[in-house]
Backbone as JSON, one array per atom type, in Angstrom:
{
  "sequence": "MAYGWLRLEPTSPGEIKNLLGIVNRSLADSRSKLFRPTFRFIAAFNVALCVATTALRASGLRTATQAGHHVKTIESLELTIKANPKVIQRFKTFNNKRSKSVYDVAGAVSD",
  "N": [[0.86, -1.2, 0.03], [0.37, 2.18, -0.47], [0.89, 3.77, 1.81], [2.38, 2.15, 3.36], [2.16, 1.3, 5.98], [-0.07, -0.02, 6.0], [-2.03, -2.74, 4.93], [-3.59, -4.8, 2.51], [-6.31, -6.86, 3.44], [-8.89, -9.21, 3.36], [-12.11, -9.13, 4.93], [-14.8, -10.21, 6.75], [-18.42, -10.71, 7.39], [-18.71, -11.79, 10.0], [-16.39, -11.2, 11.31], [-16.68, -8.4, 11.48], [-19.06, -8.35, 13.1], [-17.98, -9.36, 15.32], [-16.04, -7.74, 16.2], [-17.71, -5.47, 16.66], [-19.12, -6.56, 18.99], [-17.17, -6.34, 20.79], [-16.85, -3.69, 20.83], [-19.38, -3.08, 22.2], [-19.2, -4.28, 24.56], [-16.86, -3.05, 25.85], [-18.11, -0.47, 25.92], [-20.11, -0.69, 27.78], [-18.46, -1.33, 29.97], [-17.15, 1.0, 30.28], [-19.0, 2.73, 31.25], [-19.71, 1.67, 33.77], [-20.1, 2.12, 37.1], [-18.88, 0.55, 38.84], [-16.32, 0.32, 38.3], [-13.07, 1.81, 38.71], [-12.02, 5.35, 37.84], [-9.84, 5.2, 35.98], [-9.86, 2.64, 34.9], [-12.32, 2.87, 33.64], [-11.84, 4.93, 31.79], [-9.82, 3.66, 30.11], [-11.44, 1.66, 29.12], [-13.2, 3.08, 27.69], [-11.52, 4.48, 25.87], [-10.68, 2.03, 24.56], [-13.21, 1.47, 23.22], [-13.18, 3.44, 21.24], [-10.75, 2.88, 19.82], [-11.39, 0.29, 18.97], [-13.6, 0.93, 17.29], [-12.41, 2.42, 15.38], [-10.72, 0.18, 14.29], [-12.72, -1.37, 13.4], [-13.69, 0.17, 11.27], [-11.53, 0.24, 9.58], [-11.2, -2.6, 9.11], [-13.59, -2.95, 7.89], [-13.09, -1.72, 5.43], [-11.5, -3.28, 4.26], [-8.9, -3.4, 5.0], [-5.95, -3.73, 7.19], [-3.62, -2.73, 9.67], [-0.19, -3.01, 9.48], [1.76, -5.31, 11.33], [3.46, -3.7, 13.86], [5.35, -1.72, 15.94], [3.54, 0.91, 17.56], [1.08, 0.45, 16.3], [-1.4, 1.12, 17.26], [-1.54, 3.8, 17.15], [-1.28, 4.1, 14.52], [-3.77, 2.95, 13.6], [-5.56, 4.75, 14.68], [-4.9, 6.88, 13.24], [-5.77, 6.05, 10.69], [-8.31, 6.65, 10.46], [-8.71, 8.93, 9.16], [-8.61, 8.12, 6.59], [-10.5, 6.1, 6.44], [-12.98, 7.1, 7.43], [-13.04, 9.79, 6.86], [-12.25, 11.37, 8.9], [-11.95, 14.35, 10.94], [-8.95, 16.13, 11.39], [-8.42, 17.23, 13.83], [-10.02, 15.59, 15.6], [-8.7, 13.23, 15.29], [-6.3, 14.04, 16.33], [-7.01, 14.4, 19.08], [-7.98, 11.76, 19.7], [-5.31, 10.74, 19.68], [-3.99, 11.94, 21.81], [-5.64, 11.0, 23.84], [-4.67, 8.21, 23.65], [-2.04, 8.48, 24.61], [-2.53, 9.33, 27.24], [-3.64, 6.95, 28.15], [-1.72, 5.05, 27.7], [0.13, 6.13, 29.66], [-1.25, 5.94, 31.99], [-1.49, 3.11, 32.14], [1.16, 2.32, 32.29], [2.89, 3.87, 33.47], [2.12, 5.55, 35.67], [-0.02, 5.6, 38.45], [-3.35, 6.87, 39.05], [-3.53, 8.76, 36.96], [-5.69, 9.44, 35.75], [-8.79, 11.13, 36.24], [-12.15, 11.43, 37.61]],
  "CA": [[0.0, -0.01, -0.01], [1.09, 3.55, -0.6], [1.15, 4.28, 3.07], [3.46, 1.39, 3.9], [1.65, 0.66, 7.47], [-1.47, -0.69, 5.83], [-2.11, -3.82, 4.01], [-5.0, -5.3, 2.15], [-6.68, -8.16, 3.99], [-10.24, -9.4, 3.3], [-12.73, -9.28, 6.09], [-16.03, -11.08, 6.74], [-19.34, -10.24, 8.22], [-18.62, -12.25, 11.14], [-15.31, -10.32, 11.88], [-17.05, -7.06, 11.79], [-19.99, -8.53, 14.24], [-17.2, -9.73, 16.61], [-15.53, -6.47, 16.65], [-18.82, -4.64, 17.26], [-19.28, -6.94, 20.11], [-16.05, -5.85, 21.77], [-17.26, -2.23, 21.28], [-20.52, -2.91, 23.03], [-18.62, -4.76, 25.85], [-16.29, -1.82, 26.41], [-18.83, 0.58, 26.18], [-20.8, -0.92, 28.91], [-17.41, -1.2, 31.13], [-16.81, 2.43, 30.52], [-20.04, 3.28, 32.02], [-19.9, 1.09, 34.99], [-19.41, 2.87, 38.33], [-18.2, -0.42, 39.7], [-14.84, 0.45, 38.04], [-12.19, 3.15, 38.91], [-11.97, 6.17, 36.57], [-8.73, 4.84, 35.09], [-10.31, 1.6, 34.08], [-13.38, 3.4, 32.78], [-11.18, 5.69, 30.69], [-9.2, 2.68, 29.39], [-12.48, 0.92, 28.39], [-13.63, 4.2, 26.69], [-10.44, 4.4, 24.88], [-10.83, 0.7, 23.83], [-14.27, 1.71, 22.35], [-12.78, 4.38, 20.21], [-9.71, 2.07, 19.02], [-12.16, -0.78, 18.26], [-14.27, 1.42, 16.29], [-11.39, 2.57, 14.37], [-10.24, -1.07, 13.89], [-13.75, -1.94, 12.61], [-13.71, 0.95, 10.1], [-10.24, -0.18, 8.94], [-11.41, -3.88, 8.54], [-14.67, -2.93, 6.8], [-12.58, -1.18, 4.25], [-10.62, -4.41, 3.75], [-7.42, -3.04, 5.45], [-5.36, -3.83, 8.44], [-2.29, -2.06, 10.05], [0.85, -3.73, 9.53], [2.16, -5.44, 12.75], [4.68, -3.0, 14.21], [5.38, -0.75, 17.17], [2.81, 2.1, 17.36], [-0.03, 0.15, 15.55], [-2.59, 1.75, 17.77], [-1.6, 5.16, 16.68], [-1.84, 4.06, 13.07], [-5.27, 2.58, 13.61], [-6.28, 5.96, 15.05], [-4.55, 7.79, 11.9], [-6.5, 5.57, 9.57], [-9.75, 7.37, 10.45], [-8.62, 10.08, 8.11], [-8.77, 7.42, 5.29], [-11.8, 5.24, 6.5], [-14.21, 7.75, 7.58], [-12.64, 11.19, 6.7], [-12.23, 12.1, 10.36], [-11.25, 15.62, 11.16], [-7.64, 15.9, 11.88], [-8.66, 17.54, 15.26], [-10.73, 14.47, 16.24], [-7.6, 12.27, 15.41], [-5.24, 14.51, 17.35], [-7.59, 14.21, 20.37], [-7.69, 10.4, 20.0], [-3.89, 10.38, 20.01], [-3.93, 12.56, 23.19], [-6.2, 9.97, 24.72], [-3.75, 7.16, 23.51], [-0.96, 8.87, 25.28], [-2.97, 9.18, 28.5], [-4.02, 5.61, 28.35], [-0.47, 4.49, 27.88], [0.68, 6.71, 30.87], [-2.05, 5.42, 33.19], [-1.4, 1.64, 32.19], [2.54, 1.81, 32.29], [3.74, 4.79, 34.12], [1.66, 6.18, 36.84], [-1.39, 5.39, 39.01], [-3.94, 8.19, 39.12], [-3.31, 9.71, 35.82], [-7.02, 9.6, 35.1], [-9.56, 11.39, 37.24], [-13.55, 11.54, 37.15]],
  "C": [[0.99, 1.19, -0.02], [1.58, 4.09, 0.73], [2.22, 3.44, 3.83], [2.9, 0.8, 5.34], [0.45, 0.18, 7.21], [-1.29, -1.85, 4.79], [-3.54, -4.31, 3.8], [-5.15, -6.63, 2.92], [-8.34, -8.21, 3.93], [-10.68, -9.71, 4.6], [-13.96, -10.07, 5.83], [-17.1, -10.31, 7.71], [-19.24, -10.54, 9.68], [-17.39, -11.58, 12.0], [-15.92, -9.11, 12.34], [-18.07, -7.21, 13.11], [-19.08, -8.73, 15.53], [-16.59, -8.39, 17.19], [-16.54, -5.4, 17.26], [-19.26, -5.15, 18.78], [-18.44, -6.45, 21.18], [-16.32, -4.33, 22.03], [-18.31, -2.17, 22.33], [-20.01, -3.28, 24.47], [-18.0, -3.57, 26.53], [-16.87, -0.68, 26.67], [-19.5, 0.6, 27.33], [-19.8, -0.92, 30.01], [-17.15, 0.19, 31.31], [-17.8, 3.18, 31.17], [-20.34, 2.74, 33.33], [-19.18, 1.96, 36.17], [-18.83, 1.85, 39.29], [-16.58, -0.16, 39.46], [-14.15, 1.83, 38.51], [-12.19, 3.92, 37.71], [-10.96, 5.68, 35.61], [-9.19, 3.57, 34.4], [-11.39, 1.92, 33.11], [-12.79, 4.15, 31.51], [-10.56, 4.74, 29.79], [-10.21, 1.9, 28.48], [-13.16, 1.86, 27.39], [-12.73, 4.24, 25.49], [-10.54, 3.12, 23.86], [-12.06, 0.84, 22.78], [-13.86, 2.42, 21.17], [-11.75, 3.44, 19.17], [-10.32, 0.98, 18.34], [-12.97, -0.4, 17.08], [-13.49, 1.75, 15.12], [-10.93, 1.43, 13.57], [-11.49, -1.59, 12.92], [-13.84, -0.98, 11.17], [-12.71, 0.47, 9.15], [-10.66, -1.52, 8.15], [-12.53, -3.91, 7.54], [-14.34, -2.43, 5.52], [-11.66, -2.21, 3.54], [-9.04, -4.22, 4.0], [-7.05, -3.57, 6.96], [-4.0, -3.13, 8.45], [-1.37, -3.29, 9.91], [1.35, -3.9, 10.91], [3.61, -4.71, 12.87], [4.37, -2.19, 15.45], [4.5, 0.43, 16.71], [1.53, 1.64, 16.45], [-1.32, 0.83, 16.07], [-2.7, 3.17, 17.11], [-1.95, 5.15, 15.2], [-3.22, 3.74, 12.96], [-6.01, 3.88, 13.79], [-5.94, 6.86, 13.77], [-5.36, 7.3, 10.8], [-7.84, 6.11, 9.38], [-9.76, 8.39, 9.42], [-9.07, 9.28, 6.76], [-10.23, 6.73, 5.26], [-13.07, 6.14, 6.52], [-14.17, 9.27, 7.36], [-12.77, 11.92, 8.02], [-11.5, 13.46, 10.31], [-10.06, 15.38, 11.8], [-7.61, 16.33, 13.41], [-9.09, 16.35, 16.1], [-9.42, 13.4, 16.28], [-6.45, 12.68, 16.36], [-5.83, 14.18, 18.72], [-7.34, 12.78, 20.73], [-6.29, 10.03, 20.52], [-3.51, 10.9, 21.39], [-4.4, 11.53, 24.17], [-5.34, 8.62, 24.79], [-2.62, 7.3, 24.44], [-1.23, 8.81, 26.77], [-3.2, 7.83, 29.0], [-2.74, 4.79, 28.62], [0.16, 4.97, 29.28], [0.07, 6.08, 31.98], [-1.73, 3.85, 33.2], [0.17, 1.45, 32.6], [3.31, 2.65, 33.17], [3.36, 5.34, 35.54], [0.28, 5.89, 37.21], [-2.19, 6.69, 39.23], [-3.85, 9.12, 38.2], [-4.65, 10.17, 35.2], [-7.94, 10.06, 36.46], [-11.08, 11.28, 36.78], [-13.64, 12.57, 36.19]]
}
């Protein structure tokens, strides 16, 4: 592919259905008051990432396996749904916050 970080790969209705199931599960988790704010944020970010993945797969594309594939999946929204660059940048900021809260520091997310 011209971008180098995407590759063609056929999808199926079953794959899209399964991805949307992950979206629904993560959306429910993100709303649950049983979980700490950090976990709810991670679940909400997972919704956005899985929606981006679903759009990518529905387009018959997949990111190449590489470091930073989450960012590339987010960036693919420009191609798949013509997302506004400001939306993409905001999701990239959320990805950084998710990474920080998972790998670097507890309490990086508040209500």
